[in-house]
VEXDREN-2710 file (C-alpha; in Angstrom, 1 decimal):
% VEXDREN-2710
k/r/px/py/pz
1/MET/-2.7/47.8/24.8
2/TYR/-2.9/44.8/22.5
3/PRO/-4.5/41.4/23.7
4/VAL/-2.4/38.6/25.0
5/GLY/-3.5/35.0/24.7
6/GLU/-3.3/32.5/27.6
7/ASN/-0.9/30.3/25.5
8/GLU/1.5/33.1/24.5
9/SER/4.5/31.2/25.8
10/ALA/3.6/28.0/24.0
11/ARG/2.8/30.0/20.8
12/LEU/6.3/31.7/20.8
13/ASP/7.9/28.3/21.4
14/ALA/6.0/27.0/18.4
15/ILE/7.4/29.8/16.2
16/CYS/10.9/28.8/17.3
17/GLU/10.2/25.1/16.7
18/LEU/9.1/25.8/13.1
19/ASP/12.2/27.9/12.6
20/LEU/9.9/30.8/11.5
21/LEU/12.6/33.2/12.4
22/ALA/14.7/32.2/9.4
23/LEU/14.7/35.3/7.2
24/HIS/15.7/33.6/3.9
25/PRO/13.1/34.0/1.2
26/ASP/10.8/31.2/0.3
27/PRO/8.9/31.5/-2.9
28/ARG/6.2/29.0/-1.9
29/PHE/4.9/31.6/0.5
30/ASP/5.2/34.4/-2.1
31/VAL/2.9/32.5/-4.4
32/ILE/0.2/32.2/-1.8
33/CYS/0.4/36.0/-1.2
34/ARG/0.2/36.6/-4.9
35/THR/-2.8/34.2/-5.0
36/ALA/-4.7/36.1/-2.1
37/LYS/-3.9/39.5/-3.7
38/ALA/-5.4/38.4/-7.0
39/LEU/-8.3/36.4/-5.6
40/PHE/-9.7/39.1/-3.5
41/ASP/-8.6/42.1/-5.7
42/VAL/-6.7/44.0/-2.9
43/PRO/-3.5/46.0/-3.1
44/ILE/-1.8/44.3/-0.2
45/ALA/-1.4/40.7/1.0
46/LEU/0.8/39.4/3.8
47/ILE/1.9/36.3/5.7
48/SER/2.6/37.8/9.1
49/ILE/4.5/36.1/11.9
50/VAL/3.5/37.6/15.3
51/GLU/6.3/37.6/18.0
52/SER/6.2/38.9/21.5
53/ASP/7.0/42.6/20.5
54/ARG/6.7/42.7/16.8
55/GLN/5.2/41.3/13.7
56/TRP/7.2/40.6/10.6
57/PHE/6.3/39.4/7.1
58/LYS/7.3/35.9/6.0
59/ALA/5.9/36.9/2.5
60/LYS/4.3/40.1/1.2
61/CYS/2.8/41.7/-1.8
62/GLY/2.1/45.4/-2.3
63/ILE/4.0/46.8/0.6
64/SER/7.7/47.7/1.1
65/VAL/8.2/47.4/4.9
66/ASP/9.3/44.2/6.5
67/GLY/7.1/44.5/9.6
68/THR/5.7/46.6/12.4
69/SER/5.7/46.7/16.2
70/ARG/3.1/44.5/17.8
71/GLY/1.4/47.4/19.5
72/VAL/0.0/48.7/16.2
73/SER/-0.6/45.2/14.6
74/PHE/-4.0/44.3/13.4
75/CYS/-2.7/40.6/13.2
76/THR/-2.4/40.6/17.0
77/TYR/-6.2/40.5/17.1
78/ALA/-6.5/38.0/14.2
79/ILE/-4.5/35.4/16.0
80/MET/-6.9/35.3/18.9
81/ASP/-9.7/33.5/17.2
82/ASP/-10.1/30.4/15.0
83/THR/-12.0/32.2/12.3
84/PRO/-11.0/35.3/10.1
85/PHE/-10.9/38.6/11.8
86/ILE/-12.5/41.3/9.8
87/VAL/-12.4/45.1/10.0
88/GLU/-14.6/46.5/7.2
89/ASP/-13.7/50.2/8.0
90/ALA/-10.9/50.9/10.4
91/THR/-11.8/54.5/10.8
92/ARG/-15.1/53.5/12.4
93/ASP/-13.5/50.9/14.8
94/LEU/-12.5/52.4/18.2
95/ARG/-9.6/49.9/18.4
96/PHE/-8.0/51.2/15.2
97/CYS/-9.2/54.6/14.3
98/ASP/-6.2/56.3/16.0
99/ASN/-3.8/53.6/14.8
100/PRO/-0.7/55.2/12.9
101/LEU/-1.2/52.5/10.2
102/VAL/-4.7/53.9/9.7
103/THR/-3.9/57.7/10.1
104/GLY/-0.6/57.4/8.1
105/PRO/0.9/55.0/5.6
106/PRO/-0.3/52.6/4.3
107/GLY/-3.7/54.1/5.2
108/ILE/-5.5/50.9/6.2
109/ARG/-9.3/51.0/6.0
110/PHE/-10.2/47.3/5.3
111/TYR/-8.4/44.4/7.0
112/ALA/-9.2/40.6/6.8
113/GLY/-6.8/38.1/8.6
114/ALA/-7.0/34.3/8.9
115/PRO/-5.0/32.8/11.8
116/LEU/-2.3/30.3/11.0
117/ILE/-3.2/27.5/13.5
118/ILE/-0.5/24.9/13.6
119/GLY/-1.9/23.0/16.6
120/PRO/-4.6/23.2/19.3
121/GLY/-4.5/26.8/20.5
122/LEU/-1.2/27.6/18.8
123/ARG/-1.5/30.5/16.3
124/VAL/1.8/31.7/15.0
125/GLY/0.6/34.5/12.7
126/THR/-1.9/35.3/9.9
127/LEU/-2.6/35.3/6.3
128/CYS/-4.1/38.8/5.8
129/ILE/-5.4/41.1/3.1
130/ILE/-5.5/44.9/3.3
131/ASP/-7.2/47.6/1.4
132/SER/-7.1/51.5/1.5
133/VAL/-10.9/51.7/1.1
134/PRO/-13.7/50.3/3.2
135/ARG/-15.2/47.2/1.9
136/SER/-17.5/44.2/3.0
137/PHE/-16.3/40.6/3.2
138/ASP/-18.8/37.8/2.8
139/GLU/-18.8/34.3/4.2
140/GLU/-17.6/32.7/1.0
141/GLN/-14.6/35.0/0.9
142/ARG/-13.9/34.1/4.5
143/HIS/-13.9/30.5/3.6
144/HIS/-11.5/31.1/0.7
145/LEU/-9.2/33.0/3.0
146/GLN/-9.3/30.2/5.5
147/ASP/-8.5/27.7/2.7
148/LEU/-5.4/29.7/1.7
149/ALA/-4.4/29.9/5.4
150/LEU/-4.5/26.1/5.6
151/MET/-2.2/26.0/2.7
152/VAL/0.2/28.4/4.5
153/VAL/0.2/26.1/7.5
154/ALA/0.8/23.0/5.3
155/GLN/3.8/24.8/3.8
156/LEU/5.2/25.8/7.2
157/ARG/5.0/22.1/8.2
158/GLN/6.4/20.9/5.0
159/ALA/9.3/23.4/5.4
160/LYS/10.0/22.0/8.8
161/ILE/9.9/18.4/7.5
162/GLU/12.3/19.3/4.7
163/ALA/14.7/20.9/7.0
164/ASP/14.8/17.9/9.3
165/LEU/15.2/15.4/6.4
166/ARG/17.7/17.6/4.3
167/ASP/20.7/15.5/5.1
168/SER/19.2/12.0/4.5
169/GLU/17.2/13.1/1.4
170/ALA/20.0/15.0/-0.4
171/ARG/19.6/12.8/-3.5
172/PHE/15.9/13.3/-3.6
173/ARG/15.4/16.9/-2.7
174/ILE/13.8/19.1/-5.3
175/LEU/14.4/22.7/-5.6
176/ALA/11.1/23.5/-3.8
177/ASP/12.6/26.3/-1.8
178/ASN/13.5/28.1/-5.0
179/ALA/10.3/27.3/-7.0
180/SER/6.7/28.4/-6.5
181/ASP/3.8/26.1/-6.3
182/MET/1.0/26.5/-8.8
183/VAL/-2.3/27.1/-6.9
184/ILE/-5.5/26.1/-8.6
185/ARG/-9.1/26.7/-7.7
186/SER/-11.5/24.3/-9.6
187/ALA/-15.1/23.5/-9.7
188/LEU/-16.5/19.9/-9.0
189/ASP/-16.4/19.2/-12.8
190/THR/-12.6/19.9/-12.5
191/THR/-12.9/23.1/-14.6
192/ARG/-10.1/25.5/-13.5
193/ARG/-11.6/28.8/-12.2
194/TYR/-8.3/30.3/-11.0
195/VAL/-4.7/29.5/-11.7
196/SER/-1.8/31.2/-10.0
197/PRO/1.1/32.8/-11.9
198/ALA/3.5/29.9/-11.1
199/ALA/1.8/28.0/-14.0
200/LEU/4.1/29.7/-16.4
201/ALA/7.3/28.3/-14.7
202/ILE/5.8/24.7/-14.3
203/THR/3.8/24.2/-17.5
204/GLY/4.8/27.0/-19.9
205/TYR/1.2/28.1/-20.0
206/THR/0.1/31.5/-18.6
207/PRO/-2.7/31.3/-16.0
208/GLU/-5.2/32.9/-18.5
209/GLU/-4.5/29.9/-20.9
210/LEU/-5.3/27.4/-18.2
211/VAL/-8.4/29.0/-16.8
212/GLY/-11.5/27.1/-18.1
213/THR/-9.4/24.0/-19.0
214/ARG/-9.5/20.6/-17.2
215/PRO/-6.4/18.9/-15.7
216/LEU/-7.0/15.5/-17.4
217/ASP/-6.4/17.2/-20.8
218/PHE/-2.8/17.8/-19.8
219/VAL/-2.0/14.5/-18.2
220/HIS/0.2/11.8/-19.8
221/PRO/-2.1/9.0/-21.2
222/ASP/-0.2/6.5/-19.1
223/ASP/-1.1/8.4/-15.9
224/SER/-4.6/9.6/-16.8
225/GLU/-6.5/6.6/-15.4
226/ALA/-5.0/6.7/-11.9
227/TYR/-5.1/10.5/-11.9
228/GLY/-8.8/10.4/-13.0
229/ARG/-9.6/8.2/-10.0
230/VAL/-8.0/10.6/-7.6
231/LEU/-10.0/13.5/-9.0
232/ASP/-13.2/11.5/-8.9
233/GLU/-12.7/10.6/-5.3
234/VAL/-12.1/14.2/-4.3
235/CYS/-14.9/15.7/-6.3
236/LYS/-17.4/13.0/-5.0
237/GLY/-16.3/13.7/-1.5
238/THR/-15.0/10.2/-0.9
239/VAL/-11.8/11.8/0.4
240/ARG/-11.3/15.4/1.5
241/GLN/-7.6/15.4/0.7
242/ALA/-5.4/13.6/-1.7
243/VAL/-1.9/13.6/-3.2
244/SER/-1.0/12.4/-6.6
245/ARG/2.0/12.3/-8.9
246/GLN/1.7/12.4/-12.7
247/ARG/3.2/13.8/-15.8
248/TYR/1.8/17.1/-17.2
249/ARG/2.2/18.2/-20.8
250/ARG/4.1/21.5/-21.1
251/LYS/3.2/24.1/-23.7
252/ASP/6.3/23.1/-25.7
253/GLY/5.1/19.4/-25.9
254/SER/7.5/18.0/-23.3
255/TRP/6.4/16.2/-20.1
256/THR/7.2/17.1/-16.5
257/TRP/6.5/15.2/-13.3
258/VAL/4.3/17.2/-10.9
259/GLU/2.9/16.4/-7.4
260/ALA/-0.5/17.7/-6.8
261/THR/-2.1/18.1/-3.3
262/PHE/-5.9/18.4/-3.4
263/SER/-8.2/19.8/-0.7
264/LEU/-12.0/19.5/-1.1
265/THR/-13.8/22.9/-0.4
266/HIS/-17.4/23.5/0.7
267/ASP/-19.9/26.2/0.3
268/PRO/-19.8/28.1/3.7
269/LYS/-23.6/28.6/3.6
270/THR/-24.9/25.2/2.6
271/GLY/-22.0/23.0/3.5
272/VAL/-22.2/21.4/0.2
273/ALA/-19.0/20.5/-1.7
274/ASP/-18.3/23.2/-4.3
275/GLY/-14.9/22.3/-5.7
276/TYR/-11.3/21.9/-4.6
277/VAL/-8.0/23.7/-4.2
278/ALA/-4.9/22.1/-5.5
279/ALA/-1.2/23.0/-5.0
280/VAL/1.0/21.7/-7.8
281/ARG/4.8/21.5/-7.6
282/ASP/7.4/20.3/-10.2
283/VAL/9.1/17.1/-8.9
284/ASN/10.7/16.2/-12.2
285/GLU/14.2/16.2/-10.8
286/ARG/13.1/14.2/-7.8
287/MET/11.4/11.5/-9.9
288/VAL/14.5/11.3/-12.2
289/ALA/16.7/10.9/-9.1
290/GLU/14.4/8.2/-7.6
291/ARG/14.3/6.2/-10.7
292/ARG/18.1/6.5/-11.1
293/ILE/18.6/5.3/-7.4
294/ALA/16.1/2.5/-8.0
295/HIS/18.0/1.4/-11.2
296/MET/21.3/1.5/-9.4
297/ALA/19.9/-0.7/-6.6
298/ARG/19.1/-3.5/-9.2
299/HIS/21.8/-3.1/-11.8
300/ASP/25.6/-3.7/-11.9
301/ALA/27.6/-0.5/-11.8
302/LEU/30.2/-1.6/-14.2
303/THR/28.2/-3.3/-17.0
304/ASP/24.6/-1.9/-16.3
305/LEU/23.4/-5.5/-16.4
306/ALA/20.9/-6.7/-13.8
307/ASN/22.6/-7.6/-10.5
308/ARG/21.9/-10.4/-8.0
309/THR/18.9/-8.7/-6.5
310/LEU/17.0/-8.2/-9.7
311/PHE/17.9/-11.6/-11.0
312/GLN/16.6/-13.2/-7.8
313/GLU/13.4/-11.2/-8.1
314/ARG/12.8/-12.3/-11.6
315/LEU/13.6/-15.9/-10.9
316/SER/11.1/-15.9/-8.0
317/GLN/8.5/-14.5/-10.4
318/GLU/9.2/-17.2/-12.9
319/ILE/9.1/-19.9/-10.3
320/ALA/5.7/-18.6/-9.1
321/ARG/4.5/-18.5/-12.7
322/ALA/5.6/-22.1/-13.4
323/ARG/3.9/-23.3/-10.2
324/ARG/0.6/-21.7/-11.3
325/TYR/0.6/-22.1/-15.0
326/GLY/3.3/-24.7/-15.8
327/GLY/5.9/-24.2/-18.4
328/GLN/9.7/-24.5/-18.5
329/PHE/12.7/-22.2/-17.9
330/ALA/16.4/-22.5/-17.7
331/VAL/19.1/-21.0/-15.4
332/LEU/22.5/-20.6/-17.0
333/CYS/25.5/-20.1/-14.6
334/MET/28.5/-18.7/-16.6
335/ASP/32.1/-18.0/-15.8
336/LEU/34.9/-16.5/-18.0
337/ASP/37.9/-18.7/-18.8
338/ARG/41.4/-17.1/-18.7
339/PHE/40.0/-13.9/-17.3
340/LYS/42.4/-13.9/-14.3
341/ALA/45.3/-13.8/-16.7
342/VAL/44.0/-10.6/-18.2
343/ASN/43.8/-8.9/-14.8
344/ASP/47.3/-10.2/-13.8
345/THR/49.0/-9.2/-17.0
346/LEU/47.2/-6.0/-18.2
347/GLY/45.7/-4.7/-14.9
348/HIS/42.1/-4.3/-13.5
349/GLN/41.2/-1.4/-15.9
350/ALA/41.8/-3.7/-18.9
351/GLY/39.8/-6.4/-17.0
352/ASP/36.9/-3.9/-16.6
353/SER/37.0/-3.2/-20.4
354/VAL/36.9/-6.9/-21.1
355/LEU/33.9/-7.4/-18.8
356/LYS/32.0/-4.5/-20.3
357/THR/32.7/-5.8/-23.9
358/ILE/31.6/-9.4/-23.0
359/ALA/28.5/-8.0/-21.3
360/GLU/27.5/-6.1/-24.3
361/ARG/28.1/-9.1/-26.6
362/MET/25.9/-11.3/-24.5
363/ARG/23.2/-8.6/-24.1
364/HIS/22.7/-8.6/-27.9
365/LEU/22.0/-12.4/-27.7
366/ILE/19.3/-12.2/-25.1
367/ARG/15.6/-11.7/-25.7
368/THR/13.8/-8.9/-24.0
369/GLU/11.7/-11.4/-21.9
370/ASP/14.9/-13.0/-20.6
371/ILE/17.4/-11.5/-18.1
372/LEU/21.2/-11.4/-18.1
373/ALA/22.9/-10.5/-14.8
374/ARG/26.4/-10.0/-13.4
375/PHE/26.8/-11.5/-10.0
376/GLY/30.3/-10.0/-9.5
377/GLY/33.8/-10.7/-10.7
378/ASP/33.5/-12.6/-14.0
379/GLU/30.4/-14.5/-12.9
380/PHE/27.2/-14.1/-15.0
381/MET/23.7/-15.6/-14.9
382/ILE/20.9/-15.9/-17.5
383/LEU/17.3/-16.7/-16.8
384/LEU/15.9/-18.1/-20.1
385/THR/12.1/-18.3/-20.1
386/GLY/9.8/-20.3/-22.2
387/GLY/11.0/-22.0/-25.4
388/ASN/11.8/-25.6/-26.0
389/GLN/14.1/-26.5/-23.1
390/PRO/16.8/-27.8/-23.0
391/ASP/17.3/-27.2/-26.8
392/SER/16.8/-23.5/-26.4
393/ALA/19.4/-23.3/-23.7
394/GLY/21.9/-25.4/-25.7
395/THR/21.5/-23.2/-28.8
396/LEU/21.9/-20.0/-26.8
397/SER/25.0/-21.5/-25.0
398/GLN/26.7/-22.2/-28.3
399/ARG/26.0/-18.6/-29.5
400/LEU/27.3/-17.1/-26.3
401/ILE/30.5/-19.2/-26.3
402/LYS/31.1/-18.2/-29.9
403/ALA/30.5/-14.5/-29.2
404/VAL/32.7/-14.4/-26.1
405/ARG/35.7/-16.0/-27.6
406/GLU/36.0/-13.4/-30.3
407/PRO/39.3/-11.4/-29.7
408/ILE/39.1/-8.1/-27.8
409/ASP/41.4/-5.2/-28.6
410/ILE/42.7/-3.6/-25.4
411/ASP/44.9/-0.6/-26.4
412/GLY/46.4/-2.6/-29.3
413/VAL/46.7/-5.9/-27.4
414/MET/44.4/-8.7/-28.6
415/VAL/42.8/-10.5/-25.7
416/THR/40.9/-13.7/-25.9
417/VAL/38.8/-15.3/-23.1
418/GLY/36.4/-18.2/-23.1
419/LEU/33.1/-19.0/-21.5
420/SER/32.0/-22.0/-19.5
421/ILE/28.3/-22.6/-18.8
422/GLY/26.3/-24.7/-16.4
423/ILE/22.6/-25.1/-16.9
424/SER/19.7/-26.2/-14.7
425/PHE/16.0/-26.4/-15.6
426/GLY/12.7/-25.6/-14.0
427/PRO/10.6/-27.5/-13.1
428/GLN/12.8/-30.6/-14.0
429/SER/15.4/-29.6/-11.4
430/GLY/12.8/-28.4/-9.0
431/LEU/11.2/-25.0/-8.2
432/ASP/13.5/-23.8/-5.5
433/ALA/15.7/-20.9/-6.4
434/ASP/18.7/-22.0/-4.3
435/GLY/18.4/-25.6/-5.6
436/LEU/18.4/-24.3/-9.2
437/TYR/21.5/-22.1/-8.4
438/ARG/23.3/-25.2/-7.0
439/GLN/22.4/-27.4/-9.9
440/ALA/23.6/-24.8/-12.4
441/ASP/26.8/-24.2/-10.4
442/LEU/27.6/-28.0/-10.3
443/ALA/27.1/-28.2/-14.1
444/LEU/29.4/-25.2/-14.5
445/TYR/32.2/-27.0/-12.5
446/ARG/31.8/-30.0/-14.7
447/SER/32.0/-27.8/-17.8
448/LYS/35.4/-26.4/-16.5
449/ALA/36.6/-29.7/-15.4
450/GLU/35.9/-31.3/-18.8
451/GLY/37.8/-28.8/-20.9
452/ARG/36.2/-25.3/-20.4
453/ASN/34.8/-23.1/-23.2
454/THR/31.8/-25.5/-23.3
455/TYR/28.5/-26.0/-21.5
456/ARG/27.0/-28.9/-19.5
457/PHE/23.4/-29.7/-18.2
458/HIS/23.2/-30.5/-14.6
459/ASP/21.7/-33.9/-15.0
460/SER/24.3/-35.3/-17.4
461/CYS/28.0/-36.1/-16.7
462/GLU/28.6/-36.3/-20.5
463/PRO/29.1/-33.2/-22.7
464/ALA/25.9/-32.4/-24.6
465/GLU/26.0/-33.6/-28.1
466/ASP/25.6/-30.1/-29.5
467/ALA/28.0/-28.5/-27.1
468/ALA/30.4/-25.8/-28.4
469/PRO/33.8/-27.3/-29.2
470/VAL/36.4/-27.1/-26.4
471/LEU/39.3/-24.7/-27.2
472/ALA/42.8/-25.5/-25.9
473/GLU/43.7/-23.1/-23.0
474/SER/46.0/-22.8/-20.1
475/ALA/44.7/-23.2/-16.6
END
């Protein structure tokens, strides 16, 4: 008769809550099994989930069966304690000497199992290793087995989180369910002592090529300082666990984003920190998606110019800089002339083509330190920093008007539009964003009222002396 814990009902509920009964393969657990098999040099390694009447294997190495009855399960004993359960020679243990798993296939002689503890008193299964010959198992090995069991528990919890967030994070999900983590055991000087086989898929290097190396040698120069600080904090014991993202150099010279989770380890005899275990996963697709979403949130979908949000952020930064250090800047509010006629006569698709062409022309006239934005429709804004204001704003306005009024070929039809511009200045017009918008908008209305295809400064009702000539146009 196998032992039954006091919290058996709660334990089984926890199995259901974590959705452990899902039978689909998960390579993240396979990699930990392979790691345990290699680390302890045993023929069999298992992640066993123990139910009320059976045990079944979430992941396995070196055995073909998918599970056993609970009555013959060694893992039933392993889940009863907080520390690894060790059987050095099953033929000499009265609990197991007549067990069919000992007397028949797979001929178990040695067993070591660490409980998978997901909460106080809640043990859902074990990470265990098995051998067909008797063997001893020291404290350091127990500690390593416990470390790997902690990683299994972390993966179980992560799998649950991913399931709960699958719908809301569809854009950001990586193919973690179909990819293995790279598990690394390193000394305190960050030298890699063990690297799992998943290294080949993530980095292009075999595990043998990475053993003896240090991670900073493979990290992108732009990420190395921050990554080095994380490693230093872990190895000095400032933190016991840490997560970082950085770019790793692959063997072919390309770079891939990875997320590394570090756990500090200690010598079981002395309690002194002796290194760390890291789980590394490829998050390149997720990082690309996040950057794409962040770009879309601050850029116009049609022209790829900055949108209102990004423009306001940059203007706020420029206002703060002017308050602190002084200096001048200009806000240009721009509106296309005769654009409505294009939409009305040629359609909105032609209008979109005109907008994209105009945006590209204006983009080429803007310095990298300035910002050009589309606020919607045919309304554009420019933040012009530094320079000799208002002369710089006037010169740029002339060039913009000239570039915009060049004819545009829309499927054989030559289209011409104009550009009216209103300009306000900081700090002359104040250092309030809304006020600067209003001043530039008022100047734009004067520009349109006084002939269009020209520009006006907010503090003058007369056209600027160097304003672009007004072209005759229909209202």
